[in-house]
C-alpha positions in Angstrom: -5.3 20.3 7.5 -8.6 18.9 7.9 -11.1 18.2 5.5 -14.6 20.1 4.8 -17.3 18.7 3.2 -17.9 20.5 0.5 -18.7 19.0 -2.9 -16.9 21.7 -4.6 -15.5 19.5 -7.9 -11.9 18.4 -7.5 -8.9 19.2 -10.2 -8.1 16.0 -12.0 -5.4 14.3 -9.8 -1.4 13.9 -10.5 -0.9 10.1 -10.9 1.6 7.9 -9.9 4.1 7.0 -12.6 4.1 3.3 -14.2 7.3 2.7 -14.8 8.4 -0.8 -13.2 8.9 -4.3 -14.0 9.1 -7.5 -12.6 12.6 -7.2 -11.3 11.7 -4.2 -9.9 9.0 -6.0 -7.9 11.3 -8.6 -6.7 14.4 -5.7 -5.5 11.3 -3.8 -3.4 10.0 -7.7 -1.6 13.2 -8.8 -0.9 15.2 -5.8 -0.7 12.9 -5.1 2.2 13.2 -8.3 3.5 16.5 -9.8 3.1 18.2 -7.6 6.2 15.8 -10.3 8.2 19.0 -13.0 7.2 21.5 -10.4 8.5 20.1 -9.3 12.0 17.3 -10.3 14.0 16.6 -13.8 12.7 18.5 -15.0 15.2 16.6 -14.1 18.8 15.2 -17.1 17.7 18.0 -19.7 18.2 18.3 -17.9 21.9 14.4 -18.7 22.4 14.9 -22.5 21.4 18.4 -23.5 20.2 19.4 -24.2 17.1 16.7 -26.6 15.9 14.1 -24.5 16.6 15.4 -21.8 15.3 15.7 -23.8 12.2 12.2 -25.0 12.8 11.1 -21.6 13.0 12.7 -20.6 9.6 10.9 -23.3 7.4 7.6 -22.5 9.8 7.7 -18.9 9.2 8.7 -19.7 5.4 5.5 -21.7 5.7 3.1 -18.7 6.6 4.7 -16.5 4.1 4.1 -18.5 1.6 0.9 -18.7 2.1 0.8 -14.8 2.2 3.0 -14.4 -1.1 0.2 -16.9 -2.8 -3.0 -15.0 -1.4 -0.9 -11.4 -1.6 -0.2 -12.7 -5.8 -3.9 -13.6 -6.1 -5.8 -10.2 -4.9 -3.3 -8.0 -5.7 -2.9 -9.2 -9.6 -6.3 -8.3 -9.6 -6.6 -5.3 -6.9 -4.0 -3.1 -9.1 -3.9 0.3 -6.6 -1.4 1.8 -4.4 -1.4 0.8 -0.8 -1.6 -2.9 -1.4 -3.5 -5.1 1.3 -4.9 -1.3 2.8 -6.4 -1.3 -1.3 -7.7 -5.2 -1.1 -9.4 -4.0 2.3 -11.5 -1.3 0.8 -12.8 -3.0 -1.8 -13.7 -6.1 -0.6 -14.5 -5.7 3.5 -15.0 -1.8 4.3 -13.5 1.1 5.6 -12.8 0.1 9.4 -10.9 -2.8 8.2 -9.5 -0.9 5.8 -8.3 1.7 7.9 -6.7 -0.5 10.9 -5.1 -2.9 7.4 -3.4 0.7 6.5 -2.2 1.6 9.6 -0.7 -2.2 10.5 1.2 -1.7 6.9 2.4 1.9 8.0 3.6 1.2 11.5 5.1 -2.3 10.1 7.5 -0.7 7.6 8.5 2.3 9.8 9.1 0.3 12.7 11.1 -2.1 10.5 12.8 1.1 8.7 13.9 1.9 12.7 15.5 -1.4 13.2 17.1 -1.2 9.8 18.9 1.9 11.1 19.9 1.0 14.6 21.7 -2.0 12.9 23.3 0.5 10.4 25.1 2.4 13.4 25.7 -1.0 15.6 27.5 -2.8 12.5 29.2 0.8 12.2 30.3 0.9 16.0 31.2 -2.9 15.8 33.8 -1.8 12.7 35.3 0.9 14.8 35.5 -1.2 17.7 37.7 -3.5 15.8 39.8 -0.7 14.7 40.3 0.6 18.2 37.8 3.1 18.1 35.7 2.4 21.0 32.8 4.4 21.6 31.3 5.8 18.2 28.4 7.5 18.1 26.3 5.7 16.5 23.3 8.1 16.3 25.0 10.9 13.3 24.7 7.6 11.2 21.0 6.7 11.8 20.2 9.5 10.6 22.2 10.0 7.9 20.7 7.0 6.8 16.5 7.5 7.1 17.6 11.3 5.6 19.6 9.9 2.9 17.0 7.2 1.6 13.8 9.7 2.3 15.5 11.7 0.0 16.2 9.2 -2.4 12.7 8.3 -2.0 11.1 12.0 -2.4 13.1 11.8 -6.2 11.6 9.3 -7.7 10.5 5.5 -7.7 12.5 4.0 -10.9 15.8 5.8 -9.5 14.7 4.5 -6.0 13.6 0.6 -6.7 16.6 0.6 -9.6 19.4 1.5 -6.0 17.2 -1.3 -4.7 18.0 -4.1 -7.6 21.4 -3.4 -7.4 22.4 -3.8 -3.4 19.8 -6.1 -2.8 21.4 -8.1 -5.6 25.2 -7.5 -4.0 23.5 -8.5 -0.7 22.3 -12.0 -1.6 25.3 -12.9 -3.3 27.2 -12.1 -0.4 25.4 -14.6 1.2 25.7 -17.3 -1.2 29.7 -16.6 -1.4 29.7 -17.3 2.6 27.9 -20.5 2.2 30.1 -21.5 -0.5 33.2 -20.5 0.6 32.8 -22.1 4.1 31.7 -25.5 2.6 34.8 -25.4 0.5 37.4 -24.8 3.3 37.9 -21.0 3.5 37.1 -21.1 7.3 40.0 -21.3 9.9 37.3 -22.6 11.9 35.1 -26.2 11.1 31.3 -25.8 11.1 30.2 -28.0 14.1 26.7 -29.3 14.5 27.4 -31.1 17.3 25.3 -28.9 20.0 22.2 -30.6 17.6 22.5 -33.9 19.5 23.9 -32.9 22.8 21.5 -30.9 23.5 19.0 -30.3 20.8 16.2 -28.3 22.5 17.5 -26.6 25.3 14.5 -25.3 26.6 11.8 -28.0 25.4 8.9 -28.0 22.7 7.8 -24.7 24.5 11.1 -22.8 23.0 10.3 -24.6 19.8 6.8 -21.7 19.8 9.1 -19.4 21.2 11.5 -19.0 18.5 8.6 -18.5 16.0 8.4 -14.8 17.2 11.4 -13.8 15.4 11.5 -16.7 13.3 9.2 -13.9 10.7 12.0 -11.9 10.7 13.6 -14.4 8.0 10.8 -13.0 5.5 8.9 -9.8 7.3 7.8 -7.7 4.4 7.6 -9.4 1.2 4.0 -8.4 1.2 5.4 -5.0 0.1 5.5 -5.8 -3.4 2.2 -4.9 -3.6 2.7 -1.5 -2.5 4.1 -1.2 -5.7 1.1 -2.3 -7.8 0.0 1.1 -9.1 3.3 2.2 -10.6 4.1 -1.3 -12.3 3.9 -1.5 -16.2 1.9 -4.7 -15.8 0.3 -5.7 -12.5 -0.9 -8.9 -13.4 2.0 -10.2 -14.5 4.6 -8.3 -12.3 3.3 -8.3 -9.2 2.8 -12.8 -9.4 6.0 -13.2 -10.4 8.3 -10.4 -8.7 6.4 -11.6 -5.2 7.2 -15.3 -6.0 10.9 -15.3 -7.1 11.3 -13.1 -4.0 9.6 -15.5 -1.5 11.7 -18.4 -3.0 14.9 -16.3 -3.4 14.2 -16.0 0.8 13.9 -19.5 1.5 17.0 -20.2 0.2 18.7 -17.4 2.2 17.3 -17.8 5.5 18.3 -21.8 4.9 21.7 -20.7 3.7 21.8 -18.5 6.9 21.4 -20.8 9.5 23.3 -22.9 8.5 26.2 -20.9 8.1 26.0 -19.2 11.6 24.3 -22.1 13.3 27.9 -23.8 12.4 30.4 -21.6 13.4 28.9 -20.1 16.1 27.3 -21.7 19.6 24.0 -20.8 20.1 24.7 -18.8 23.4 26.4 -16.2 21.4 23.9 -16.7 18.0 20.7 -16.1 20.1 22.0 -12.4 21.4 24.5 -11.7 18.4 23.9 -7.8 16.9 24.9 -8.9 13.1 25.1 -12.2 13.3 26.1 -13.4 9.2 29.0 -10.5 10.1 30.3 -12.2 13.1 30.3 -15.8 10.7 32.5 -14.0 8.5 34.8 -12.9 11.4 35.2 -16.1 13.2 35.9 -17.6 9.4 39.2 -15.6 9.6 39.2 -14.8 6.2 39.4 -10.6 5.3 38.2 -10.9 2.1 34.6 -12.7 3.7 34.8 -9.7 6.6 34.4 -6.9 4.2 32.4 -9.1 2.0 30.0 -9.6 4.6 30.6 -6.6 6.1 29.1 -4.8 2.4 26.0 -7.0 2.2 24.8 -6.4 5.8 25.2 -2.5 4.9 23.3 -2.8 1.7 20.7 -5.3 3.4 20.0 -2.8 6.1 19.8 0.3 3.1 18.2 -1.9 0.9 15.4 -2.6 3.6 15.3 0.5 5.3 14.9 1.9 1.3 12.0 -0.6 0.2 10.2 0.5 3.7 10.0 3.9 3.2 8.2 3.6 -0.6 6.0 0.8 1.1 4.9 3.3 4.6 4.7 6.3 2.2 2.4 4.5 -0.5 0.0 3.4 2.5 0.0 6.6 4.3 -0.5 8.3 0.6 -3.2 6.0 -0.2 -5.2 6.3 2.7 -5.2 10.2 2.6 -6.3 10.4 -0.8 -9.2 8.3 -0.1 -9.4 11.0 2.9 -9.1 8.2 6.1 -6.1 10.8 6.7 -6.5 13.9 6.4 -6.2 14.8 2.4 -3.2 16.9 2.3 -0.8 14.1 3.0 -2.5 12.3 -0.8 -0.6 14.8 -3.1 1.7 13.9 -6.0 5.0 15.6 -6.8 4.7 18.0 -9.5 7.8 17.0 -11.1 9.2 13.5 -9.7 5.8 12.2 -8.8 5.9 10.6 -6.0 3.9 11.4 -2.4 6.4 13.2 -0.9 4.3 14.9 1.9 3.7 11.4 3.3 7.1 10.4 2.9 8.7 13.4 4.7 5.8 12.9 7.3 6.9 9.6 8.4 10.6 10.6 8.2 10.7 11.6 12.0 8.5 8.9 13.3 10.8 6.6 12.2 13.7 8.5 13.7 12.2 9.2 17.1 11.8 4.5 17.6 15.4 4.4 15.9 17.2 6.5 18.2 15.0 6.1 21.7 13.5 2.6 21.1 15.9 -0.8 21.7 16.3 -3.0 18.5 14.5 -5.8 20.0 11.6 -4.1 21.1 10.8 -2.3 17.5 11.4 -6.1 15.8 8.5 -6.6 17.3 6.6 -3.5 16.7 7.1 -4.3 14.0 6.2 -8.3 13.6 3.0 -7.4 15.5 2.1 -5.2 13.2 2.8 -7.4 10.4 0.8 -10.5 11.8 -2.1 -8.0 12.5 -2.3 -7.7 8.3 -1.4 -11.5 7.6 -4.7 -12.4 9.6 -6.7 -9.9 8.1 -5.5 -11.4 4.9 -7.4 -15.0 5.9 -10.4 -13.3 6.2 -9.8 -11.1 3.0 -9.1 -13.9 0.8 -12.7 -15.8 1.6 -14.4 -13.0 1.2 -12.6 -12.1 -2.2 -13.8 -15.9 -3.9 -17.1 -15.7 -2.5 -17.8 -12.4 -3.3 -16.4 -12.6 -6.9 -15.8 -16.7 -7.5 -13.0 -17.8 -10.4 -14.2 -16.7 -13.8 -16.5 -13.7 -12.7 -13.0 -11.2 -12.6 -10.0 -11.8 -14.4 -7.3 -13.1 -12.3 -3.2 -12.2 -12.9 -2.5 -15.3 -11.0 -5.2 -17.5 -8.8 -3.6 -19.6 -6.2 -4.1 -23.5 -6.0 -5.5 -25.5 -3.0 -8.3 -22.8 -1.8 -8.8 -22.8 1.3 -5.5 -24.2 2.5 -3.6 -21.6 2.4 -5.7 -19.3 4.1 -6.6 -21.9 6.5 -2.4 -22.8 7.0 -2.3 -18.7 7.6 -4.5 -18.4 10.1 -3.3 -21.3 12.5 0.4 -20.5 11.9 -0.6 -16.7 12.5 -2.1 -17.7 16.4 0.6 -19.7 17.4 3.1 -16.5 16.0 0.1 -14.0 18.6 0.9 -16.7 21.3 4.6 -16.9 20.7 5.2 -13.9 21.1 3.0 -13.3 24.3 5.7 -16.0 25.7 7.9 -13.0 25.9 6.4 -9.7 25.3 2.7 -9.8 26.9 3.1 -6.6 28.1 3.8 -5.2 24.2 1.3 -7.2 23.1 -1.2 -5.5 24.8 0.0 -1.9 24.5 -0.4 -2.4 20.9 -3.3 -3.9 20.8 -4.6 -0.6 23.0 -3.1 1.1 20.8 -5.0 0.0 17.5 -8.4 0.0 18.9 -7.6 3.7 20.2 -7.0 4.6 16.6 -9.8 2.5 15.2 -12.0 4.7 18.0 -11.1 7.5 16.4 -11.5 6.7 13.2 -14.8 5.8 13.4 -15.8 8.8 15.4 -13.2 11.4 13.7 -13.0 10.5 10.1 -15.5 8.3 9.0 -17.5 11.1 7.6 -14.9 12.0 5.5 -14.8 9.1 3.6 -16.6 8.7 0.3 -17.6 5.0 -0.1 -18.7 5.3 -3.7 -15.0 7.3 -5.3 -12.9 5.1 -3.4 -14.4 2.3 -5.6 -12.3 2.2 -8.3 -11.7 -1.7 -10.2 -14.1 -2.2 -13.0 -16.1 -5.2 -11.6 -19.5 -6.4 -11.9 -21.5 -6.3 -8.3 -20.3 -9.0 -5.7 -22.3 -12.5 -6.1 -25.6 -12.4 -4.5 -25.7 -8.7 -4.7 
C-alpha cells in the first residue's frame, strides 16, 4: 500500500461531481453542528452554572463567527476538497497541511462517534420510559454508523439532500419547543430564580471552564469548506452557506439555553445526556416529547452523516497528494465518492463509539477543532500578506481584518486553558499524539509529496517573491 518514487505518467483521475448549491452547504454546516444544541453543550452549565453557560454560548459564538468569516474568504478562493487542509498546502507548507488534515479527520471522526453514542443513549432513555430497562445500545450505535457510511458511499447529492431535510426538521423542533413554552404549553413554568440566588456557583473560574463545552454549540461549522470541490459555484455557495449557517446556530443556541435553563435545575442540566428531550419531558406535553425525540434523533444522524462526508474528504485529499498512501485517494467509478476513505474511517469511529465515554470523545473532538482554529489565525495573516486584496479574485472578503484573526487567537488560547482545567491529562496526551504523527510524516511520508503538483490554484507568485 506504500508509494514508490516512480516517475511513470499517471492516467487521468476521476473527479468529484460539482452538484451542490448554497442550501446543501448550509445543510452540511448546520447538520454537523446542530446536534450540539441537543447534547454536550449543557456540560458547560455543570462547569459554571446558568450564567456561565450563557456566556460560554455567546463567547463561543463569537469565536465561530470569526472562524466562519475567515473560512469563507479563504475557501471561496481555494476551491478544493479538504477545506483547511487545502488552504494549508497552498499557503503554508506540507508539514502544516498534514497536521491540519489530521486535525480535521480526528475532529469529525470523534464527533461522529459522539453522535452514535447519543443515538444509543436516546433509545435507551425512551425504552426506559416504556418500562424496558437495560437496552443494549451497541447494535444501534453500529447500525447508525454503518447506514450513514453506506449513504455517503452511494453519492454526495443524496447524502446532503438527506441532511438538508432532517436538519431543517431538527431546527424547527427547537423553534417549536421555544414557541410552545412561551405560549404556555408547558405544565412547568420557566424559572430563572437560580440566576439571582446563585449566579456563579464556582466563581469566575467557572466561566472560563464552561467555555470548553460551550464550543460544542458550534463545533463543525467549518466543515462547509470540505464541499469546496463539489459545489457548482464555490465563490457564491460557500460564503452564503457558511454565514447563513453560523447565524442559524447562534439563534438555535440561545433558544436552547433559554428553554433548558428555565425548565430544569442547573445541577441536573449540567449532566443530562439529552437536554432538549429532557426539557420536552418536563413540559408534560406528549406532542412535544415526540417532536423533540425526532429532533434529537435527526440532529444526531445529520451530524454523523456530515462528519463522515467531511472526514472522508480530508483523508481523500491528503491521500491524493501523497501525504498518506495514495491507495486511499481513489474515486468510485460509478458514485464518484472517495469510497476507500469512507470505508477506512468507519472502524475508527466504531472503536471510540463503543469503547470511550461521551465526555472524553467530545473533548477529543473539541481539542482537534481548536488546533485547527489556531492554524487559521496564522493562515489568514499569511494569505493576506502573500496575496493582498486586488491581487487575486476572492468570492468573499471578510471585514475588519486583522481584528477577527486577533480575537480568534485570544479565544482559542482561553479555550485551551479551559480544557486544561478539567482535562489536562487528555490535552497532554493529544498533543503527544500529534507530535508523534508529525514526526512520522517528516521521516516517512514527506519524500512522497510532490509539492509542485499539489499547488492547483491559478494564482500569481506571492507578493515579494
